[in-house]
KEZASE-635449 format. One record per residue (C-alpha): residue in three letters; y, x, z. Coordinates in steps of 0.05 Angstrom, whole numbers, m for minus. Each point is the difference from the previous one (the first is absolute). Layout:
! residues N
ALA	Y	X	Z
...
! end
This chain:
! residues 232
UNK	3667	4147	5482
UNK	m52	m21	m53
UNK	22	m3	m73
UNK	m26	m71	m9
UNK	m24	m35	63
UNK	m59	m46	m9
UNK	m12	19	m73
UNK	m53	49	m24
UNK	30	55	m43
UNK	m26	2	m71
UNK	m48	59	m10
UNK	24	18	m70
UNK	54	51	15
UNK	40	34	m55
UNK	m2	75	m3
UNK	64	37	14
UNK	m17	42	m62
UNK	18	m61	m42
UNK	72	3	25
UNK	44	45	m41
UNK	75	6	12
UNK	22	44	m57
UNK	66	34	m12
UNK	13	m52	m54
UNK	m12	m56	52
UNK	49	33	48
UNK	52	8	m55
UNK	m8	m74	m20
UNK	9	m20	73
UNK	64	40	3
UNK	24	m35	m63
UNK	m19	m67	32
UNK	40	16	62
UNK	61	17	m42
UNK	m9	m67	m36
UNK	m3	m37	67
UNK	64	34	22
UNK	34	m24	m63
UNK	m23	m71	16
UNK	32	2	69
UNK	m53	27	48
UNK	39	45	48
UNK	m45	10	60
UNK	m23	72	m4
UNK	m61	m12	45
UNK	m24	m55	m47
UNK	12	44	m61
UNK	m37	58	32
UNK	m59	m46	16
UNK	m3	m23	m73
UNK	2	73	m21
UNK	m56	18	49
UNK	m52	m55	m14
UNK	m39	9	m66
UNK	3	m70	m31
UNK	m54	18	m51
UNK	m52	m2	56
UNK	13	m74	10
UNK	m5	m21	m74
UNK	m57	m29	m39
UNK	m29	54	m46
UNK	27	m30	m64
UNK	72	4	26
UNK	0	69	33
UNK	40	31	m57
UNK	55	m51	13
UNK	2	10	76
UNK	73	22	1
UNK	28	m54	m44
UNK	43	m47	41
UNK	m46	m59	m13
UNK	m53	m40	37
UNK	m72	5	m23
UNK	m62	m43	13
UNK	m49	22	54
UNK	m48	m59	m4
UNK	m6	m67	36
UNK	64	m23	m36
UNK	39	52	41
UNK	44	58	m21
UNK	24	67	25
UNK	74	m14	8
UNK	54	31	m42
UNK	25	64	35
UNK	71	m28	2
UNK	m25	m62	37
UNK	m38	44	49
UNK	61	43	12
UNK	47	m61	5
UNK	m42	m36	52
UNK	m12	64	40
UNK	74	17	0
UNK	18	m70	25
UNK	m51	7	56
UNK	37	60	30
UNK	m63	33	26
UNK	7	50	57
UNK	m50	54	17
UNK	m14	m34	67
UNK	m14	m69	m32
UNK	m64	m39	2
UNK	m3	m38	m66
UNK	m42	m59	m24
UNK	m10	m8	m75
UNK	m26	m66	m27
UNK	m37	11	m66
UNK	m32	68	m5
UNK	m16	m8	m74
UNK	m8	70	m31
UNK	21	32	67
UNK	56	38	m35
UNK	55	m35	41
UNK	m40	12	63
UNK	m5	74	m15
UNK	75	4	m11
UNK	12	m34	67
UNK	m48	48	34
UNK	46	58	m18
UNK	59	m35	33
UNK	m28	m35	61
UNK	m39	18	63
UNK	m55	m51	m14
UNK	m14	m48	m58
UNK	m46	m60	5
UNK	m16	m30	m68
UNK	m34	m68	m9
UNK	m35	m23	m64
UNK	m30	m69	m14
UNK	m41	22	m61
UNK	m66	28	25
UNK	m13	39	m64
UNK	67	36	5
UNK	m9	12	74
UNK	m69	31	m11
UNK	26	42	m58
UNK	54	29	45
UNK	m46	13	58
UNK	m43	41	m49
UNK	61	38	m25
UNK	m4	72	28
UNK	74	14	m10
UNK	18	m61	43
UNK	m53	15	52
UNK	33	67	13
UNK	66	m31	19
UNK	m8	m2	75
UNK	57	m47	16
UNK	m20	m55	m49
UNK	m48	m55	22
UNK	m30	m51	m48
UNK	m20	m71	17
UNK	m31	m60	m36
UNK	30	m67	16
UNK	50	m55	m11
UNK	71	27	m8
UNK	31	m63	29
UNK	m37	14	65
UNK	21	73	4
UNK	m31	45	53
UNK	19	m30	67
UNK	m47	47	38
UNK	42	60	m24
UNK	68	m32	7
UNK	58	8	11
UNK	23	37	m62
UNK	67	34	m12
UNK	m1	m17	m74
UNK	m39	m48	m45
UNK	m4	5	m76
UNK	m29	m56	m42
UNK	m20	18	m71
UNK	m13	m70	m27
UNK	47	m59	m9
UNK	1	m42	63
UNK	19	m74	m4
UNK	35	7	68
UNK	9	52	54
UNK	m70	m1	32
UNK	11	m21	72
UNK	m61	37	27
UNK	25	65	m31
UNK	69	m12	29
UNK	m31	m8	69
UNK	m34	68	m9
UNK	66	35	m15
UNK	36	36	57
UNK	69	m24	21
UNK	47	40	m44
UNK	m55	11	m51
UNK	6	m12	m75
UNK	m43	m36	m51
UNK	8	8	m75
UNK	m31	m50	m48
UNK	8	m34	m67
UNK	15	m72	18
UNK	m10	m63	m43
UNK	m53	m41	m36
UNK	32	7	m68
UNK	10	62	m43
UNK	41	42	8
UNK	2	7	76
UNK	57	24	42
UNK	m12	63	41
UNK	18	m16	72
UNK	8	43	62
UNK	m10	m36	66
UNK	24	30	66
UNK	m28	m30	64
UNK	56	m10	50
UNK	m42	m31	54
UNK	m59	m48	6
UNK	39	m57	m30
UNK	53	32	m45
UNK	m3	41	m64
UNK	49	23	m53
UNK	m16	m2	m75
UNK	29	45	m53
UNK	m10	m15	m74
UNK	m7	54	m52
UNK	m23	6	m73
UNK	m52	m43	m36
UNK	m71	23	m15
UNK	m65	m30	m25
UNK	m61	4	46
UNK	m68	m33	1
UNK	m2	m57	51
UNK	m20	12	72
UNK	m63	m42	12
UNK	m33	m24	63
UNK	m70	18	23
UNK	m46	55	m23
UNK	m37	9	m65
! end
């Protein structure tokens, strides 16, 4: 399966030599994992994925030294790399299994997508910002993850040609549960999303009972950038 169907991959590829995962980085990740446990993250698979993926690779250069602070940081295009707690919280709610086919809406820095790739069988990640999409397709570390597929397009439309999905994760605040995404979810599948037009948004987990019925569970409040229609 191609990494990005219909889109030419950017030629400027980062060298793997530029990626350093030092003993200090590993120690800081271990400290971060302990911090996430204290905040209520209990899923060991999620914690192990956070401990495995080097967050500093996904940061803008000026913030690399702060990679393991539990904070969001800007990545350009008015987007951020999410706070590690938020990543862990959403991922834990999604209840990803190793056999799952997962759709992520909002690739952003690709950090969340990389975390999901450790946990799932296949991850399909969709980004509406062309510049972020192209940056990620030129990102050698991401290109070497063989179960992660990147796409450029409208998140509200999803990826019907690759549906159905076992799980769907939305990483921007949706004004409503997107009906086209719900139609791409398997019966029994789960979708996790921040829901609401106003800040803060409520984190919601949707379970698809059948083609006409769903259940909704409400969890904690978070602040996300809005989910927008179309491509940019």
